[in-house]
gemmi code that builds the backbone of each chain (N, CA, C; Angstrom):
import gemmi

chains = {
    "A": [
        ("MET", (135.572, 56.223, 112.247), (136.333, 57.346, 112.052), (136.361, 58.158, 113.267)),
        ("THR", (137.693, 58.611, 113.407), (137.936, 59.131, 114.869), (137.445, 60.704, 114.701)),
        ("LYS", (137.458, 61.229, 115.851), (136.996, 62.685, 116.015), (137.882, 63.534, 114.940)),
        ("ASP", (139.389, 63.216, 115.263), (140.215, 64.214, 114.517), (140.050, 63.908, 112.907)),
        ("GLU", (139.875, 62.617, 112.364), (139.595, 62.385, 111.276), (138.247, 63.291, 110.598)),
        ("GLU", (137.260, 63.257, 111.469), (136.021, 63.827, 111.083), (136.268, 65.426, 111.110)),
        ("ASP", (137.011, 65.876, 111.888), (137.500, 67.171, 112.278), (137.758, 67.792, 110.800)),
        ("LEU", (138.833, 67.006, 110.224), (139.599, 67.476, 108.987), (138.507, 67.134, 107.806)),
        ("LEU", (137.846, 66.326, 107.577), (136.792, 66.355, 106.712), (135.729, 67.437, 106.847)),
        ("VAL", (135.447, 67.905, 108.166), (134.332, 68.977, 108.186), (135.159, 70.282, 107.692)),
        ("GLU", (136.498, 70.379, 108.054), (137.218, 71.523, 107.720), (137.286, 71.650, 106.145)),
        ("GLN", (137.546, 70.634, 105.489), (137.361, 70.560, 103.855), (136.083, 71.010, 103.283)),
        ("VAL", (134.921, 70.343, 103.943), (133.709, 70.506, 103.155), (133.236, 71.901, 103.701)),
        ("ALA", (133.723, 72.744, 104.528), (133.562, 73.710, 104.874), (134.090, 75.067, 103.931)),
        ("SER", (135.000, 74.586, 103.307), (135.439, 75.509, 102.196), (134.769, 75.812, 101.079)),
        ("ALA", (134.971, 76.771, 100.217), (134.081, 77.185, 99.187), (134.477, 76.338, 97.788)),
        ("TYR", (135.727, 75.536, 97.969), (136.064, 74.757, 96.646), (135.009, 73.625, 96.466)),
        ("ARG", (134.513, 73.765, 95.211), (133.642, 72.730, 94.737), (134.110, 72.466, 93.139)),
        ("PRO", (134.125, 70.971, 92.937), (134.857, 70.794, 91.319), (133.952, 71.523, 90.329)),
        ("LYS", (134.594, 72.035, 89.461), (133.935, 72.921, 88.253), (133.047, 71.625, 87.553)),
        ("THR", (132.023, 72.300, 86.980), (131.136, 71.292, 86.159), (130.490, 72.052, 85.033)),
        ("LEU", (129.996, 71.570, 84.018), (129.314, 71.957, 83.051), (127.799, 72.433, 83.198)),
        ("ASP", (127.126, 71.345, 83.798), (125.609, 71.503, 83.966), (125.108, 70.715, 85.166)),
        ("GLU", (125.885, 70.180, 86.032), (125.396, 69.681, 87.260), (126.008, 69.998, 88.485)),
        ("LEU", (125.358, 69.717, 89.738), (126.131, 69.981, 90.877), (127.028, 69.112, 91.053)),
        ("ARG", (128.225, 69.656, 91.687), (129.409, 68.425, 92.045), (129.552, 68.719, 93.478)),
        ("TYR", (129.290, 67.893, 94.264), (129.678, 67.789, 95.822), (131.001, 67.628, 96.018)),
        ("HIS", (131.666, 68.259, 97.123), (132.846, 68.058, 97.680), (132.977, 66.548, 97.954)),
        ("SER", (134.133, 65.915, 97.763), (134.018, 64.414, 97.859), (134.068, 64.222, 99.406)),
        ("ALA", (134.646, 65.104, 100.348), (134.589, 64.686, 101.623), (132.996, 64.861, 102.176)),
        ("TRP", (132.375, 65.434, 101.420), (130.875, 65.658, 102.128), (130.296, 64.068, 102.226)),
        ("HIS", (130.358, 63.199, 101.448), (129.896, 61.897, 101.382), (130.554, 60.958, 102.573)),
        ("ASP", (131.561, 61.465, 102.965), (132.099, 60.565, 103.964), (131.555, 61.148, 105.492)),
        ("LEU", (130.860, 62.098, 105.397), (130.520, 62.708, 106.611), (128.874, 62.033, 107.036)),
        ("ASP", (128.791, 61.981, 108.154), (127.311, 61.543, 108.622), (126.396, 63.052, 108.677)),
        ("ALA", (125.245, 62.902, 109.153), (124.398, 63.972, 109.142), (125.108, 65.023, 110.301)),
        ("ALA", (125.473, 64.681, 111.223), (125.923, 65.661, 112.440), (127.432, 66.397, 111.775)),
        ("GLY", (128.149, 65.401, 110.957), (129.242, 66.265, 110.279), (128.799, 67.115, 109.450)),
        ("ARG", (127.791, 66.787, 108.586), (127.603, 67.916, 107.510), (126.702, 69.072, 108.028)),
        ("GLU", (126.237, 68.860, 109.093), (125.531, 70.230, 109.954), (126.798, 71.003, 110.474)),
        ("ARG", (127.730, 70.367, 110.904), (128.969, 71.068, 111.574), (129.660, 71.755, 110.411)),
        ("ALA", (129.783, 71.111, 109.303), (130.393, 71.728, 108.249), (129.558, 73.103, 107.785)),
        ("PHE", (128.318, 72.709, 107.609), (127.324, 73.924, 107.392), (127.686, 75.270, 108.310)),
        ("ASP", (127.531, 74.880, 109.646), (127.906, 75.842, 110.664), (129.171, 76.545, 110.544)),
        ("LEU", (130.344, 75.690, 110.241), (131.699, 76.398, 110.068), (131.705, 77.114, 108.960)),
        ("ALA", (131.079, 76.719, 107.869), (131.203, 77.529, 106.716), (130.434, 78.885, 106.882)),
        ("ARG", (129.118, 78.770, 107.639), (128.582, 80.191, 107.874), (129.310, 80.927, 109.038)),
        ("ALA", (129.984, 80.623, 109.794), (130.765, 81.224, 110.454), (132.263, 81.927, 109.855)),
        ("LEU", (132.681, 81.047, 108.832), (134.021, 81.563, 108.057), (133.886, 82.470, 107.234)),
        ("ARG", (132.709, 82.682, 106.584), (132.371, 83.515, 105.367), (132.323, 84.924, 105.654)),
        ("PRO", (131.863, 85.244, 106.789), (132.175, 86.919, 107.326), (133.284, 87.152, 107.568)),
        ("LEU", (134.209, 86.253, 107.991), (135.842, 86.332, 108.457), (136.262, 86.863, 107.045)),
        ("GLU", (136.017, 85.967, 105.851), (136.569, 85.903, 104.665), (136.145, 87.294, 104.072)),
        ("ALA", (134.915, 87.463, 104.249), (134.482, 88.802, 103.286), (134.957, 90.067, 104.232)),
        ("ALA", (135.336, 90.124, 105.304), (135.852, 91.327, 106.201), (137.407, 91.370, 105.847)),
        ("LEU", (137.991, 90.483, 105.447), (139.473, 90.558, 104.848), (139.575, 90.842, 103.182)),
        ("ASP", (138.485, 90.908, 102.622), (138.554, 91.038, 101.197), (138.500, 92.498, 100.967)),
        ("GLU", (138.844, 93.149, 99.940), (138.864, 94.438, 99.747), (137.367, 94.863, 99.004)),
        ("ASP", (136.909, 93.924, 98.609), (135.343, 94.217, 98.193), (134.448, 93.606, 98.949)),
        ("GLY", (134.617, 92.941, 100.039), (133.811, 92.441, 101.084), (133.093, 91.133, 100.478)),
        ("LEU", (133.927, 90.370, 99.760), (133.338, 89.213, 99.171), (134.039, 88.125, 100.028)),
        ("SER", (133.229, 86.937, 100.184), (133.681, 85.746, 100.759), (134.206, 84.971, 99.767)),
        ("THR", (134.683, 83.740, 100.049), (135.257, 82.917, 99.100), (134.139, 82.165, 98.224)),
        ("THR", (132.985, 82.119, 98.965), (131.818, 81.750, 98.136), (131.446, 82.652, 96.792)),
        ("ALA", (131.383, 83.959, 97.273), (130.894, 84.806, 96.491), (132.007, 84.995, 95.297)),
        ("ARG", (133.319, 84.863, 95.774), (134.595, 84.905, 94.599), (134.403, 83.751, 93.810)),
        ("ALA", (133.959, 82.693, 94.316), (133.839, 81.304, 93.438), (132.606, 81.611, 92.368)),
        ("VAL", (131.384, 82.077, 92.836), (130.470, 82.256, 92.033), (130.680, 83.329, 90.929)),
        ("LEU", (131.396, 84.590, 91.234), (131.840, 85.375, 90.388), (132.862, 84.726, 89.210)),
        ("SER", (133.734, 84.230, 89.826), (134.750, 83.356, 88.848), (133.972, 82.499, 87.713)),
        ("LYS", (132.875, 81.986, 88.060), (132.254, 81.311, 87.023), (131.354, 82.172, 86.210)),
        ("VAL", (130.880, 83.339, 86.664), (129.960, 84.195, 86.222), (130.945, 84.686, 84.641)),
        ("VAL", (132.377, 85.045, 85.197), (133.141, 85.677, 84.453), (133.765, 84.781, 83.490)),
        ("SER", (133.878, 83.522, 83.776), (134.458, 82.557, 82.751), (133.451, 81.764, 82.206)),
        ("GLY", (132.055, 82.312, 82.279), (131.023, 81.400, 81.471), (130.976, 80.020, 82.122)),
        ("ARG", (131.020, 79.940, 83.503), (130.766, 78.888, 84.318), (132.012, 77.981, 84.545)),
        ("THR", (132.739, 77.488, 83.411), (133.703, 76.717, 83.567), (135.173, 77.301, 83.005)),
        ("ASP", (136.249, 76.820, 83.467), (137.461, 77.369, 82.940), (137.909, 76.668, 81.776)),
    ],
    "B": [
        ("MET", (115.822, 98.957, 106.364), (116.221, 97.562, 105.990), (116.812, 97.806, 104.612)),
        ("THR", (118.114, 96.994, 104.395), (118.802, 97.180, 103.152), (118.178, 96.412, 102.086)),
        ("ASP", (118.078, 97.256, 100.989), (117.393, 96.721, 99.879), (118.293, 96.483, 98.808)),
        ("LEU", (118.553, 95.171, 98.571), (119.681, 94.672, 97.519), (119.041, 95.094, 96.151)),
        ("ASP", (118.028, 95.261, 95.910), (117.284, 95.370, 94.721), (118.110, 96.781, 94.157)),
        ("VAL", (118.800, 97.525, 94.805), (119.419, 98.885, 94.555), (120.394, 98.548, 93.163)),
        ("HIS", (120.823, 97.301, 93.380), (121.905, 96.790, 92.263), (121.216, 96.208, 91.163)),
        ("LEU", (119.858, 95.980, 91.217), (119.264, 95.233, 89.929), (119.663, 95.972, 88.725)),
        ("ALA", (119.526, 97.091, 88.717), (119.616, 97.497, 87.115), (121.190, 97.234, 86.687)),
        ("ALA", (122.171, 97.433, 87.448), (123.283, 97.167, 86.978), (123.427, 95.657, 86.772)),
        ("ILE", (122.895, 94.791, 87.550), (122.907, 93.354, 87.180), (122.238, 93.068, 85.925)),
        ("VAL", (121.075, 93.569, 85.599), (120.345, 93.393, 84.340), (121.253, 93.845, 83.275)),
        ("ALA", (121.989, 94.681, 83.553), (122.917, 95.433, 82.304), (124.174, 94.439, 81.976)),
        ("GLY", (124.147, 93.540, 82.967), (125.459, 92.658, 82.755), (126.640, 93.071, 83.535)),
        ("ASP", (126.621, 94.031, 84.603), (127.693, 94.376, 85.282), (128.007, 93.658, 86.387)),
        ("THR", (129.133, 92.898, 86.176), (129.555, 91.809, 87.366), (130.019, 92.562, 88.626)),
        ("GLN", (130.239, 93.885, 88.528), (130.572, 94.518, 89.929), (129.221, 94.764, 90.558)),
        ("GLY", (128.143, 95.055, 89.690), (126.970, 95.230, 90.500), (126.572, 93.844, 91.085)),
        ("PHE", (126.552, 92.747, 90.384), (126.288, 91.412, 91.049), (127.293, 91.205, 92.213)),
        ("ALA", (128.360, 91.668, 92.183), (129.367, 91.256, 93.342), (128.847, 92.055, 94.394)),
        ("ARG", (128.261, 93.287, 94.544), (127.818, 93.971, 95.495), (126.469, 93.347, 95.991)),
        ("TRP", (125.489, 92.868, 95.091), (124.560, 91.986, 95.479), (124.920, 90.686, 96.206)),
        ("LEU", (125.764, 90.043, 95.690), (126.213, 89.006, 96.448), (126.614, 89.094, 97.901)),
        ("ALA", (127.524, 90.249, 98.043), (127.969, 90.542, 99.234), (126.809, 90.662, 100.318)),
        ("GLY", (125.607, 90.964, 100.133), (124.707, 91.148, 100.799), (123.653, 89.825, 100.759)),
        ("ALA", (123.713, 89.145, 99.843), (122.665, 88.089, 99.357), (123.160, 86.799, 99.892)),
        ("GLU", (124.353, 86.592, 99.968), (124.888, 85.298, 100.440), (124.552, 84.633, 101.516)),
        ("ARG", (124.531, 85.501, 102.649), (124.075, 84.918, 103.984), (122.618, 84.381, 103.997)),
        ("PRO", (121.693, 85.384, 103.783), (120.273, 84.911, 103.592), (119.975, 83.658, 102.897)),
        ("VAL", (120.550, 83.583, 101.654), (120.302, 82.365, 100.976), (120.913, 81.457, 101.578)),
        ("ARG", (122.197, 81.330, 102.043), (122.742, 80.232, 102.871), (121.633, 79.787, 104.030)),
        ("ASP", (121.339, 80.792, 104.804), (120.623, 80.550, 105.965), (119.245, 79.705, 105.668)),
        ("SER", (118.879, 80.095, 104.382), (117.619, 79.434, 103.976), (117.808, 78.087, 103.655)),
        ("LEU", (118.856, 77.670, 103.465), (119.124, 76.144, 103.302), (119.700, 75.451, 104.510)),
        ("ARG", (119.565, 76.069, 105.687), (119.883, 75.197, 106.944), (119.442, 73.883, 107.195)),
        ("SER", (118.164, 73.829, 106.810), (117.378, 72.627, 107.061), (117.816, 71.698, 106.277)),
        ("PHE", (118.390, 71.989, 105.083), (118.869, 70.725, 104.211), (120.332, 70.456, 104.407)),
        ("ALA", (121.058, 70.728, 105.596), (122.370, 70.769, 105.654), (122.886, 69.298, 105.791)),
        ("ALA", (122.067, 68.407, 106.316), (122.361, 67.142, 106.620), (122.189, 66.293, 105.296)),
        ("ALA", (121.149, 66.757, 104.307), (120.981, 65.896, 103.306), (121.212, 66.257, 101.838)),
        ("VAL", (121.851, 67.615, 101.625), (122.591, 67.830, 100.523), (123.828, 68.922, 100.900)),
        ("ASP", (124.864, 68.761, 99.874), (125.977, 69.495, 100.000), (125.546, 71.242, 99.880)),
        ("VAL", (125.318, 71.886, 101.099), (124.729, 73.283, 100.883), (125.623, 74.054, 100.149)),
        ("GLU", (126.972, 74.043, 100.104), (127.737, 75.005, 99.800), (127.666, 74.819, 98.171)),
        ("ALA", (127.436, 73.595, 97.451), (127.369, 73.393, 96.157), (125.922, 73.875, 95.610)),
        ("VAL", (124.986, 73.653, 96.504), (123.659, 74.113, 95.980), (123.589, 75.617, 96.051)),
        ("LEU", (124.153, 76.226, 97.033), (124.096, 77.603, 97.280), (125.044, 78.338, 95.941)),
        ("GLN", (126.213, 77.717, 95.613), (126.715, 78.502, 94.544), (126.063, 78.424, 93.249)),
        ("GLU", (125.476, 77.237, 93.066), (124.680, 77.051, 91.901), (123.562, 77.893, 91.761)),
        ("SER", (122.800, 78.089, 92.934), (121.744, 79.103, 93.087), (122.158, 80.401, 92.800)),
        ("LEU", (123.015, 80.869, 93.363), (123.559, 82.216, 93.215), (123.801, 82.597, 91.472)),
        ("LEU", (124.610, 81.435, 90.912), (124.893, 81.588, 89.534), (123.642, 81.749, 88.715)),
        ("ARG", (122.525, 80.962, 89.137), (121.375, 81.009, 88.586), (120.606, 82.259, 88.495)),
        ("VAL", (120.918, 83.103, 89.551), (120.014, 84.175, 89.935), (120.628, 85.257, 88.778)),
        ("TRP", (122.043, 85.132, 88.497), (122.793, 86.029, 87.541), (122.129, 85.742, 86.331)),
        ("GLN", (121.866, 84.366, 85.910), (121.504, 84.095, 84.638), (119.933, 84.271, 84.391)),
        ("VAL", (119.196, 84.482, 85.267), (117.970, 84.715, 85.200), (117.549, 86.144, 85.352)),
        ("ALA", (118.396, 86.810, 86.120), (118.201, 88.340, 86.527), (117.485, 89.048, 85.355)),
        ("PRO", (117.969, 89.006, 84.115), (117.531, 90.102, 83.137), (116.061, 89.636, 82.751)),
        ("ARG", (115.662, 88.425, 83.225), (114.136, 88.485, 83.030), (113.280, 88.701, 84.381)),
        ("PHE", (114.016, 88.996, 85.500), (113.185, 89.087, 86.411), (112.321, 90.418, 86.666)),
        ("VAL", (111.216, 90.218, 86.892), (110.301, 91.299, 87.150), (109.853, 91.619, 88.522)),
        ("PRO", (110.452, 92.831, 88.964), (110.125, 93.229, 90.756), (108.530, 93.340, 90.988)),
        ("ASP", (108.469, 93.009, 92.073), (106.729, 92.962, 92.354), (106.579, 94.208, 93.355)),
        ("GLY", (107.575, 95.045, 93.567), (107.462, 96.484, 94.198), (107.744, 96.135, 95.799)),
        ("ARG", (108.079, 94.988, 96.075), (108.571, 94.811, 97.672), (110.239, 94.749, 97.622)),
        ("PRO", (110.747, 95.196, 98.785), (112.281, 95.272, 98.700), (112.648, 93.813, 98.607)),
        ("ASN", (114.075, 93.726, 98.098), (114.690, 92.321, 98.009), (113.959, 91.527, 97.173)),
        ("GLY", (113.453, 91.937, 96.074), (112.743, 90.917, 95.256), (113.680, 89.821, 94.561)),
        ("LEU", (115.013, 90.332, 94.145), (115.884, 89.426, 93.639), (116.412, 88.322, 94.470)),
        ("LEU", (116.639, 88.875, 96.115), (117.007, 87.983, 96.992), (115.812, 86.809, 97.289)),
        ("ARG", (114.549, 87.447, 97.204), (113.389, 86.396, 97.329), (113.592, 85.371, 96.341)),
        ("LEU", (113.748, 85.665, 95.008), (113.796, 84.915, 93.928), (115.171, 83.862, 94.267)),
        ("GLY", (116.398, 84.635, 94.536), (117.430, 83.697, 95.102), (117.138, 82.324, 96.014)),
        ("VAL", (116.360, 82.751, 96.845), (116.099, 81.933, 97.886), (114.968, 80.716, 97.577)),
        ("ARG", (114.078, 81.209, 96.472), (113.198, 80.231, 95.886), (114.078, 79.296, 94.969)),
        ("ILE", (114.855, 79.855, 94.233), (115.685, 79.079, 93.541), (116.774, 78.012, 94.168)),
        ("ALA", (117.206, 78.474, 95.475), (117.955, 77.514, 96.065), (117.314, 76.560, 96.739)),
        ("ARG", (115.995, 76.938, 97.310), (115.285, 75.722, 98.082), (114.766, 74.793, 96.917)),
        ("ASN", (114.367, 75.546, 95.636), (113.867, 74.408, 94.687), (115.034, 73.416, 94.396)),
        ("LEU", (116.048, 73.925, 94.269), (117.455, 73.098, 93.773), (117.742, 72.048, 94.858)),
        ("ALA", (117.628, 72.636, 96.320), (117.636, 71.631, 97.384), (116.773, 70.536, 97.321)),
        ("VAL", (115.494, 70.692, 97.030), (114.474, 69.870, 97.163), (114.713, 68.852, 95.927)),
        ("SER", (114.971, 69.585, 94.845), (115.334, 68.481, 93.743), (116.598, 67.585, 94.089)),
        ("GLU", (117.565, 68.025, 94.814), (118.635, 67.265, 95.122), (118.180, 66.018, 96.171)),
        ("VAL", (117.396, 66.414, 97.006), (116.847, 65.396, 97.915), (116.089, 64.437, 97.347)),
        ("ARG", (115.455, 64.704, 96.353), (114.772, 63.795, 95.446), (115.818, 62.762, 94.562)),
        ("ARG", (116.524, 63.530, 93.955), (117.562, 62.922, 93.255), (118.327, 61.817, 94.010)),
        ("THR", (118.773, 62.410, 95.180), (119.644, 61.542, 95.741), (118.963, 60.563, 97.195)),
        ("ARG", (117.464, 60.746, 96.931), (116.633, 60.068, 97.883), (117.173, 60.211, 99.345)),
        ("ALA", (117.556, 61.160, 99.706), (117.729, 61.625, 100.865), (116.549, 61.785, 101.717)),
        ("THR", (116.693, 61.754, 103.140), (115.489, 61.891, 103.909), (114.971, 63.329, 103.768)),
        ("PRO", (113.516, 63.422, 103.334), (113.034, 64.656, 103.329), (113.354, 65.569, 104.627)),
        ("VAL", (113.524, 66.864, 104.305), (113.809, 67.783, 105.466), (112.356, 68.665, 105.601)),
        ("ALA", (112.243, 69.340, 106.817), (111.278, 70.355, 106.812), (111.886, 71.712, 106.178)),
        ("ALA", (111.004, 72.211, 105.356), (111.410, 73.498, 104.561), (111.431, 74.728, 105.740)),
        ("SER", (112.477, 75.398, 105.598), (112.273, 76.740, 106.668), (111.499, 77.704, 105.980)),
        ("ASP", (111.027, 78.544, 107.053), (109.968, 79.662, 106.561), (110.604, 80.689, 105.870)),
        ("LEU", (110.126, 80.751, 104.623), (110.695, 81.916, 103.544), (110.653, 83.134, 104.054)),
        ("GLU", (109.534, 83.565, 104.660), (109.625, 84.858, 105.219), (110.554, 85.142, 106.356)),
        ("ALA", (110.312, 84.026, 107.398), (111.346, 84.285, 108.421), (112.710, 84.508, 108.011)),
        ("THR", (113.240, 83.559, 107.048), (114.415, 83.799, 106.494), (114.892, 85.110, 105.905)),
        ("LEU", (113.844, 85.677, 105.197), (113.974, 86.990, 104.571), (113.864, 88.194, 105.588)),
        ("SER", (113.321, 87.929, 106.664), (113.413, 89.008, 107.764), (114.468, 89.452, 108.441)),
        ("ALA", (115.501, 88.478, 108.246), (116.972, 88.716, 108.585), (117.562, 89.731, 107.588)),
        ("GLU", (117.965, 90.720, 108.171), (118.377, 91.623, 107.042), (119.948, 91.302, 106.551)),
        ("PRO", (120.121, 91.625, 105.199), (121.225, 91.328, 104.621), (122.442, 92.152, 105.324)),
        ("ASP", (123.584, 91.375, 105.369), (124.726, 92.071, 106.021), (125.218, 93.264, 105.518)),
        ("ALA", (125.460, 94.185, 106.377), (126.084, 95.412, 106.030), (127.538, 95.229, 106.662)),
        ("PRO", (128.590, 95.743, 105.631), (129.826, 95.966, 106.017), (130.143, 96.485, 107.290)),
        ("ASP", (130.828, 96.070, 108.261), (131.213, 96.754, 109.544), (132.625, 97.145, 109.272)),
        ("PRO", (132.941, 98.220, 109.368), (134.379, 98.768, 109.265), (135.367, 98.254, 110.440)),
        ("LEU", (134.677, 98.500, 111.695), (135.244, 97.973, 112.845), (135.573, 96.669, 112.973)),
        ("LEU", (134.620, 95.724, 112.418), (134.756, 94.421, 112.339), (135.897, 94.083, 111.406)),
        ("ARG", (136.005, 94.836, 110.372), (137.025, 94.486, 109.291), (138.493, 94.686, 109.853)),
        ("THR", (138.392, 95.968, 110.747), (139.769, 96.389, 111.435), (140.205, 95.286, 112.165)),
        ("ALA", (139.251, 94.792, 113.115), (139.573, 93.905, 114.214), (139.941, 92.506, 113.530)),
        ("ILE", (139.404, 92.087, 112.574), (139.831, 91.008, 111.971), (141.064, 90.870, 111.301)),
        ("ALA", (141.439, 91.948, 110.331), (142.630, 92.394, 109.908), (143.732, 92.197, 111.044)),
        ("TYR", (143.554, 93.004, 112.057), (144.486, 92.794, 113.049), (144.915, 91.471, 113.811)),
        ("CYS", (143.620, 90.525, 113.958), (144.037, 89.472, 114.470), (144.723, 88.446, 113.289)),
        ("ARG", (144.419, 88.702, 112.383), (145.009, 87.951, 110.940), (146.345, 88.229, 111.115)),
        ("ASP", (146.915, 89.418, 111.344), (148.139, 89.803, 111.412), (148.889, 89.250, 112.604)),
        ("GLN", (148.441, 88.667, 113.440), (148.747, 88.025, 114.664), (149.137, 86.452, 114.440)),
        ("LEU", (148.597, 86.065, 113.487), (148.750, 84.483, 113.371), (150.285, 84.211, 113.014)),
        ("PRO", (150.597, 82.988, 113.728), (151.857, 82.412, 113.633), (151.914, 82.099, 111.975)),
        ("PRO", (153.175, 81.824, 111.480), (153.399, 81.959, 110.020), (152.695, 80.821, 109.277)),
        ("LYS", (153.001, 79.513, 109.813), (152.189, 78.189, 109.197), (150.609, 78.624, 109.245)),
        ("PRO", (149.999, 78.705, 110.271), (148.579, 78.999, 110.304), (148.174, 80.080, 109.173)),
        ("ARG", (149.039, 81.004, 109.365), (148.570, 82.221, 108.462), (148.790, 81.901, 106.803)),
        ("GLN", (149.852, 81.121, 106.722), (150.011, 80.527, 105.239), (148.857, 79.758, 104.589)),
        ("ALA", (148.216, 79.037, 105.697), (147.210, 78.135, 105.345), (145.802, 78.971, 105.046)),
        ("PHE", (145.568, 79.813, 105.968), (144.418, 80.805, 106.095), (144.591, 81.552, 104.903)),
        ("ASP", (145.675, 82.176, 104.577), (145.832, 83.062, 103.264), (145.630, 82.406, 102.057)),
        ("SER", (146.296, 81.164, 101.893), (146.025, 80.487, 100.810), (144.755, 80.105, 100.294)),
        ("ARG", (143.760, 79.873, 101.269), (142.513, 79.566, 101.274), (141.637, 80.605, 100.675)),
        ("LEU", (141.945, 81.842, 101.191), (141.328, 83.184, 100.679), (141.731, 83.380, 99.518)),
        ("ALA", (143.243, 83.476, 99.158), (143.561, 83.732, 97.928), (143.085, 82.714, 96.559)),
        ("SER", (142.698, 81.455, 96.907), (142.135, 80.715, 95.999), (140.760, 81.013, 95.841)),
        ("ALA", (140.091, 81.643, 96.613), (138.785, 81.802, 96.540), (137.896, 80.785, 96.115)),
        ("GLY", (138.002, 79.602, 96.521), (137.227, 78.476, 96.286), (137.596, 77.940, 94.564)),
        ("GLY", (138.658, 78.406, 94.087), (139.154, 77.617, 92.889), (139.904, 76.509, 93.004)),
        ("GLN", (140.615, 76.207, 94.083), (141.299, 75.180, 94.362), (141.014, 74.322, 95.407)),
        ("ASP", (141.175, 72.958, 95.650), (140.643, 72.014, 96.534), (141.954, 72.189, 97.545)),
        ("ASP", (141.829, 71.688, 98.764), (143.039, 71.817, 99.797), (143.952, 70.916, 99.418)),
        ("VAL", (143.842, 70.006, 98.574), (145.224, 69.076, 98.380), (146.151, 70.028, 97.513)),
        ("GLU", (145.571, 70.763, 96.519), (146.398, 71.607, 95.674), (147.099, 72.560, 96.449)),
        ("LEU", (146.182, 73.242, 97.406), (146.649, 74.279, 98.262), (147.812, 73.601, 99.036)),
        ("ALA", (147.731, 72.767, 99.673), (148.732, 72.032, 100.696), (149.942, 71.820, 99.717)),
        ("GLU", (149.717, 71.161, 98.578), (151.005, 70.746, 97.831), (151.727, 72.267, 97.541)),
        ("ALA", (151.084, 73.320, 97.220), (151.717, 74.589, 96.833), (152.551, 75.228, 97.928)),
        ("LEU", (151.921, 74.566, 99.097), (152.786, 75.306, 100.511), (153.738, 74.102, 100.983)),
        ("GLY", (154.003, 73.263, 100.129), (154.797, 71.896, 100.755), (154.496, 71.336, 101.900)),
        ("MET", (153.188, 71.058, 102.097), (152.611, 70.822, 103.294), (151.893, 69.374, 102.974)),
        ("LYS", (151.750, 68.296, 103.765), (150.942, 67.228, 103.696), (149.145, 67.797, 104.054)),
        ("LEU", (148.292, 67.106, 103.440), (146.989, 67.753, 103.376), (146.712, 67.816, 104.943)),
        ("ASN", (146.856, 66.753, 105.768), (146.554, 66.892, 107.085), (147.010, 67.941, 107.852)),
        ("THR", (148.235, 68.381, 107.498), (149.093, 69.310, 108.062), (148.463, 70.620, 107.717)),
        ("PHE", (148.039, 70.782, 106.599), (147.537, 72.003, 105.900), (146.010, 72.290, 106.616)),
        ("LEU", (145.362, 71.240, 106.904), (144.117, 71.335, 107.366), (144.215, 71.693, 108.970)),
        ("GLN", (145.146, 70.965, 109.438), (145.545, 71.304, 111.066), (145.865, 72.815, 111.235)),
        ("ASN", (146.864, 73.318, 110.193), (147.117, 74.735, 110.310), (145.980, 75.613, 110.153)),
        ("PHE", (145.150, 75.283, 109.403), (143.965, 76.060, 108.827), (143.023, 76.206, 109.949)),
        ("THR", (142.677, 75.070, 110.685), (141.840, 74.873, 111.927), (142.484, 75.966, 113.025)),
        ("ARG", (143.809, 75.780, 113.087), (144.509, 76.467, 114.347), (144.422, 77.809, 113.876)),
        ("ALA", (144.519, 78.406, 112.715), (144.371, 79.766, 112.405), (143.054, 80.216, 112.720)),
        ("ARG", (142.102, 79.329, 112.256), (140.636, 79.843, 112.508), (140.455, 80.019, 113.895)),
        ("GLN", (140.849, 79.126, 114.878), (140.487, 79.019, 116.272), (141.321, 80.047, 116.822)),
        ("LEU", (142.633, 80.471, 116.467), (143.258, 81.565, 116.857), (142.554, 83.051, 116.666)),
        ("LEU", (142.075, 83.123, 115.370), (141.354, 84.282, 114.923), (140.232, 84.459, 115.895)),
        ("VAL", (139.373, 83.533, 116.298), (138.289, 83.600, 116.883), (138.582, 84.039, 118.524)),
        ("ASP", (139.748, 83.213, 118.911), (140.058, 83.828, 120.344), (140.459, 85.308, 120.364)),
        ("CYS", (141.187, 85.682, 119.391), (141.644, 86.992, 119.403), (140.516, 87.989, 119.288)),
        ("LEU", (139.464, 87.560, 118.446), (138.376, 88.585, 118.348), (137.642, 88.391, 119.679)),
        ("LYS", (137.656, 87.397, 120.416), (136.772, 87.316, 121.608), (137.488, 88.416, 122.690)),
        ("ARG", (138.789, 88.116, 122.635), (139.706, 89.204, 123.372), (139.204, 90.659, 123.315)),
        ("LYS", (138.584, 90.933, 122.010), (138.486, 92.227, 121.638), (137.034, 92.520, 121.809)),
        ("GLY", (136.393, 91.579, 122.343), (134.963, 91.571, 122.747), (134.028, 91.240, 121.574)),
        ("ILE", (134.593, 90.588, 120.347), (133.689, 90.206, 119.306), (133.536, 88.702, 119.366)),
        ("ALA", (132.227, 88.373, 119.339), (131.629, 87.020, 119.315), (131.170, 86.584, 117.926)),
        ("LEU", (131.769, 85.569, 117.424), (131.213, 85.222, 116.074), (130.310, 84.006, 116.226)),
    ],
}
model = gemmi.Model(1)
for chain_id, residues in chains.items():
    chain = gemmi.Chain(chain_id)
    for i, (resn, *xyz) in enumerate(residues, 1):
        res = gemmi.Residue()
        res.name, res.seqid = resn, gemmi.SeqId(i, " ")
        for name, pos in zip(("N", "CA", "C"), xyz):
            atom = gemmi.Atom()
            atom.name, atom.element = name, gemmi.Element(name[0])
            atom.pos, atom.b_iso = gemmi.Position(*pos), 0.0
            res.add_atom(atom)
        chain.add_residue(res)
    model.add_chain(chain)
structure = gemmi.Structure()
structure.add_model(model)
structure.setup_entities()
């Protein structure tokens, strides 16, 4: 895998999107394609992104918080 | 120190807005508590599931009198779930982070100046990077990047490159304003 390819995988894993599920954890498919260093980069990138997102949200919520609230409101799945 | 338990009564009463206010402060400490698991589990998936479980068990939560009791519970739920994931996937065990050290970091408080600066910098983004950035925000974790890219008429790689560029431009703009993230 080239550095550019890994960068794009890291960018995807750092998003708040995770497949919806009834009763188990669903990993981002791109997470499985990353090595340990890439996964840690994705963690750090998500950690840096969320305050930016929260600052642009009228309620101060990141996309992670919005995703959780969406599951709460919809009863976990749509 | 910010005590997020001020939102506990609302959460127990089933008020999702109260839970949202708790989430705004609790997300970062719970995420940070999972740092040592980052190479072994998908932290974002574990984090979201843990925060959801906090909502589900909150009505049965009994405070111990110390601040941020529900946050402590959230950190424990997240750690236990991460450990279960490590066992399930037979990943290499990781050293657990220190619970008290994690909780010693205060929950984030909104910073109006930071909000203004970030909004200014977002408004300076070129059209395509801004489209990618805004679509991620608007989807709020509800759609994957493939769907977002299609909706914008971009290939996935183009979408991701635009998002990366938006992020880097935002960081550069904030640096010029003396804000380091």
